[in-house]
C-alpha positions, 0 to 999 in steps of 0.5 A: 240645894245641898252643901256639897253642890255648886250651881253655875250659869254662863252667859253675858246678861248678868242680872237676868242670869243671877235671877234665874240662878237664884230661882233654880236654887230656890233661895227664897225657900232657903231663907224661909227655912233659915229664918223659921218661916217668918214673913218675908217683910220681917226678914232683914237681909244683908248683901255683902259684895267685894268692893275692895277698891274704887274700880269698875268690876270689869277690871277684875277686882270688884263685884259686878253691880248687875249681880247685886241688882239681880239679887235685889230684884229676885228678893223684892219680887219674893216679898223681901223688902228689908235689904242692906248692902254692907261693905268696907273697902281695904285699908287705904281706900274709902268705901264711899268712893268704891260705892260711887265708882263701882256703881252701887250708889246708882244701884241703891237709888234705883232699888231703894236699898241702903248702903252701909259703910262698915268702915264707919259702923260701930263694933262688938267683940265676938268670940270666934272659936277662941279668938276675940275679934272685932266685928261690925255691928251690922252683922248682929242685925242681919237675919240672913247674910248673902256673901257675893265675893269675886273669885280671884287671886291674891298677892299674899294668900294666893286666892280670895273668894268666900271666906276672905270676903268676910274681912269687909265686915270688920273695922280697919284696925282689925284688918291691920291686926290680922296682918300682924298676927298672920292672915290665915288663922284670923280669917278662918276664925272670923268665919265662925263669928260671921257665917253667910247663909248663901253665897253668890260667886262673881266668876265673870272676869276675876283677876287671877293674880291680884285682889284689886284687879287690873288683869281680868280673865273673862269667864262669864260665870256666876255661881251659887253655893252654901259652903264657903270652905268648899267654894274656896277649895273649888276656887283653888282648883280653878286658879291652879293653886293647891289647897295646901298653899291656902292654910285658912281653908284647912283651918276653917274646915277643922273649925267645922265651917265646911268641907274642902273635899272636892271629891264630894263636890257636885257641880251643876251647870244650869245655864250656858256652856262652861267656857274653860275649867282649866286652871287660870294662867298667872300673869305676874311672877313671884318677886318675893325674893326681892322683898323683906315683908313683915306683917304688910297690909294687902293694899300696900303689898299689892301696889309693890308687886306690879311695880317690881314686875315692871322694873324686872321687865326693864332689867332693873330689878336685878340691879337692886343691891338690897331687899325692899322692906314693907309692912308693920313689922318694920315700924320704928326700925331703920334700914336702906330701902322701904315702902310704906309709912311703916318704913319712914325710918329707913334711909330711902323710904317711899312713904304713904299708906298705901303708896301708889304703884306708880310712886313705888315704881318711880321711887325704886327706879330712882334708887336703883339708878342712883346706886348705879 
């Protein structure tokens, strides 16, 4: 398998599809080459899914456990026994709950593969191409890292796939800091400190709008790649988003992480028929005009946008007489209307970390009705 290639399979037996895909891309041989042909039993392999929140994979936000089961079975059948599933959910949710609700506790028990909650892992300071970033200790203990992202949209960065999935390997305090310094630059630099050796992309039913899912769009596709930059550039094409709108892709390319040149991409379909390569349709419209966003965490912002979309559908959002403040940049400040703990000082604040969509919807609706 070459770095300018993305291999893809279509079907509905996700575990067996994954195993066949890994066989066709010769993953075992790639691991041997990468680890100086050490015995398989001496290679510690980390598997990094996307379990952003406790929600089943068919909601469109988390990695299907069947894909990870296929990876594990393939590796074990090829003699690799020292495997770890490592992940840390987004700020505001507990990884332990995601492991349970997403089917990973059962997976761990079935295959004897431990789960590592990176929210509870120790950290070290990595020099990420000139940026000092806090990274979870487990990263230094892996000889080989398999990145298993979900191809989906994101309410702040437009897309999320291979590059952004590495945020699950940093502590919560660093995730919060990423939002205060601007998401794109630290995401790009993080991928110089954490370099996945292989990528298995869950393109089964990712939500084209939101990281946590809720409006899945079925594609029944699993892909494999080596280059995370090329993977994310291709993700943009599938989501109908110009690469230029996702700055961390270009930044990562300049840092030497990979290539965003889609003209050099070689797509190889090794099973099934491509369902539809047309750009995905987006379900939710932009509501940023109603929001005063300043360094907000993804979880908080992701709860706000669908709540506002519901209010707009009811004809209420246009009656709002002020913008809605959200994000860490509003800490210690005052104002009229805010969402999240960071806006506790506002006259009307829907405070929690993060608040639930229903609470935001009901709170802003009450505010609008009171003002009118």
